[in-house]
N, CA and C of each residue as an Amber inpcrd file, in Angstrom:
protein
   174
  19.7940000  47.4610000 -49.9190000  21.0490000  46.9030000 -50.6750000
  21.9850000  48.1910000 -50.4410000  22.9840000  48.4060000 -49.9660000
  23.8710000  49.4650000 -49.9690000  24.6780000  49.7840000 -51.2560000
  24.6750000  50.8490000 -51.4580000  25.0370000  51.3090000 -52.9360000
  26.5190000  52.1780000 -52.5950000  27.2790000  52.3820000 -53.7900000
  28.3270000  52.7400000 -53.6660000  28.2670000  54.2230000 -53.0730000
  27.3580000  54.9320000 -53.2730000  26.8370000  56.5320000 -52.8000000
  26.7540000  56.2970000 -51.4170000  25.8950000  55.1490000 -50.6660000
  25.4510000  55.2300000 -49.4730000  26.7520000  54.5410000 -48.6120000
  27.7800000  53.8120000 -49.2620000  29.0920000  53.3460000 -48.4050000
  29.7520000  54.5410000 -48.4710000  29.7750000  55.7700000 -49.2470000
  30.7290000  56.9360000 -49.1200000  30.0470000  57.7510000 -48.1220000
  28.8850000  58.1290000 -47.9490000  28.4780000  58.9100000 -47.0490000
  28.7670000  57.9340000 -45.7340000  28.6690000  56.7930000 -45.2100000
  28.9290000  56.1560000 -44.1390000  30.3470000  56.2970000 -43.6070000
  31.3520000  56.1960000 -44.7820000  32.7510000  56.2230000 -44.6480000
  33.0410000  57.6530000 -43.6710000  32.2860000  58.7060000 -44.6220000
  32.5320000  60.0020000 -44.2720000  32.2670000  60.3060000 -42.8160000
  31.0170000  59.9030000 -42.5100000  30.4570000  59.7180000 -41.2090000
  31.3350000  59.3570000 -40.3980000  31.9580000  57.8700000 -40.4200000
  33.0120000  57.3920000 -39.4770000  34.0130000  58.0670000 -39.3670000
  34.6590000  58.7520000 -40.7090000  35.8830000  59.4910000 -40.3900000
  35.6810000  60.5770000 -39.6370000  34.5980000  61.4430000 -39.9550000
  34.2280000  62.4830000 -38.9080000  34.1110000  62.2000000 -37.4560000
  33.5440000  61.0850000 -37.2430000  33.3650000  60.6690000 -35.7170000
  34.5810000  60.3740000 -35.0620000  35.6420000  59.8770000 -36.0400000
  36.6370000  59.5150000 -35.5760000  37.4040000  60.6170000 -35.0480000
  37.5540000  61.6570000 -36.1900000  38.3610000  63.1240000 -35.8250000
  37.6860000  63.7370000 -34.7960000  36.2760000  63.6950000 -34.5490000
  35.6990000  64.3190000 -33.1570000  36.0350000  63.6970000 -31.9590000
  35.9030000  62.5960000 -31.9940000  36.4860000  61.7060000 -30.6730000
  37.8660000  61.8360000 -30.4170000  38.7410000  61.7940000 -31.4870000
  39.9040000  61.9620000 -30.9520000  40.4440000  63.4430000 -30.5460000
  39.7840000  64.3860000 -31.1340000  39.9990000  65.8650000 -30.5430000
  39.4950000  65.8830000 -29.2100000  38.1300000  65.1420000 -29.1810000
  37.5000000  65.6820000 -27.7440000  38.5520000  64.6580000 -26.8400000
  39.0690000  63.7610000 -26.9960000  39.9290000  63.2020000 -26.0410000
  41.3080000  63.7650000 -25.7910000  41.7190000  64.4010000 -26.8230000
  42.9810000  65.1930000 -26.6640000  42.2650000  66.6270000 -26.0450000
  41.7010000  66.9960000 -26.0900000  41.3370000  68.6190000 -25.6120000
  40.5240000  68.5630000 -24.5830000  40.2170000  67.2960000 -24.0020000
  39.5440000  67.2280000 -22.5820000  39.4320000  68.0650000 -21.4970000
  40.6320000  68.3450000 -21.3660000  40.8650000  69.4120000 -20.1930000
  41.2970000  70.7620000 -20.1980000  41.2650000  71.1050000 -21.5590000
  41.5680000  72.4980000 -22.3310000  40.6330000  73.5550000 -22.3940000
  40.8380000  74.5210000 -22.8060000  40.0110000  75.7420000 -22.7950000
  39.5300000  75.6420000 -24.0510000  40.0160000  74.9700000 -25.0910000
  39.6400000  75.0100000 -26.6800000  38.7210000  73.7900000 -26.7880000
  38.2320000  72.9020000 -25.8900000  37.3090000  72.1170000 -26.0250000
  35.8640000  72.5650000 -26.4530000  35.4620000  73.3320000 -25.6060000
  34.3990000  74.0180000 -25.7300000  33.9430000  74.7710000 -27.1970000
  35.1930000  75.2580000 -27.6280000  35.5060000  76.2420000 -28.7170000
  35.3180000  75.4140000 -29.9450000  35.8870000  74.1960000 -29.7680000
  36.3600000  73.5370000 -31.1630000  35.0250000  72.5720000 -31.5100000
  34.4680000  71.9590000 -30.3880000  33.6150000  70.6930000 -30.8660000
  31.9960000  71.3000000 -31.6620000  31.7280000  72.1710000 -31.2970000
  31.0450000  72.9160000 -32.2320000  31.3010000  73.2130000 -33.6750000
  32.3400000  73.6730000 -33.8320000  33.0990000  73.8050000 -35.2310000
  33.0690000  72.1480000 -35.8320000  33.8390000  71.3130000 -35.3140000
  33.9110000  70.0620000 -35.7580000  32.5680000  69.2890000 -36.0940000
  31.6530000  69.7650000 -35.1400000  29.9910000  68.8720000 -35.2640000
  29.4550000  69.6120000 -36.7710000  29.5250000  70.7140000 -36.7140000
  29.1840000  71.4490000 -37.8290000  29.6120000  71.2430000 -39.3650000
  31.1300000  70.9780000 -39.1330000  31.8300000  70.6180000 -40.3510000
  31.3750000  69.2020000 -40.6470000  31.3810000  68.2450000 -39.7120000
  31.0520000  66.8620000 -40.0930000  29.5070000  67.1760000 -40.7980000
  28.4700000  67.6210000 -40.0840000  27.1160000  67.6240000 -40.7480000
  27.1680000  68.2910000 -41.8530000  28.0500000  69.2610000 -42.3530000
  27.7830000  69.6530000 -43.7100000  28.5830000  68.8500000 -44.6270000
  29.6330000  68.2690000 -44.1260000  30.2640000  66.9390000 -45.1580000
  29.5140000  65.9430000 -45.4320000  28.6660000  65.7350000 -44.4760000
  27.8380000  64.3940000 -44.6600000  26.6560000  64.8540000 -45.4170000
  25.9550000  66.0280000 -45.1100000  24.8080000  66.4670000 -46.2430000
  25.4240000  67.0220000 -47.5810000  26.2980000  67.2180000 -47.8480000
  26.6020000  67.6740000 -49.2200000  27.3730000  66.4480000 -49.8360000
  27.7920000  65.5300000 -49.1850000  28.1930000  64.2490000 -49.7130000
  27.1850000  63.6550000 -50.3270000  25.9070000  63.4480000 -49.2750000
  24.6030000  62.7190000 -49.8470000  23.8970000  63.2430000 -51.0110000
  24.0430000  64.4420000 -50.7350000  23.1650000  65.5180000 -51.9420000
  23.8090000  65.2340000 -53.5180000  25.3940000  65.0350000 -53.2020000
  25.6860000  65.2110000 -54.5420000  25.7980000  63.5780000 -54.9720000
  25.4570000  62.5100000 -54.0810000  25.2720000  61.3630000 -54.7520000
  23.9630000  61.0350000 -55.2490000  22.8860000  61.9100000 -54.7340000
  21.5470000  61.8550000 -55.4280000  21.4620000  62.6250000 -56.6740000
  22.5960000  63.6710000 -56.6460000  22.2550000  64.0040000 -58.1760000
  22.8320000  63.1690000 -59.1130000  23.5980000  62.4910000 -58.9770000
  24.1930000  61.6140000 -60.4280000  23.1200000  60.7260000 -60.6080000
């Protein structure tokens, strides 16, 4: 069963996936592509981990 906390983590992951995909599509042939993708990926991972840990605290 999916709890409210799990839905929050899934929603955050979907939003970050959309941000990363849109940025990759927009920056695909620029010099910023390789610089920004690791930053976006790290930001996404940190947000997902933090939201999951906050949910488990409650």
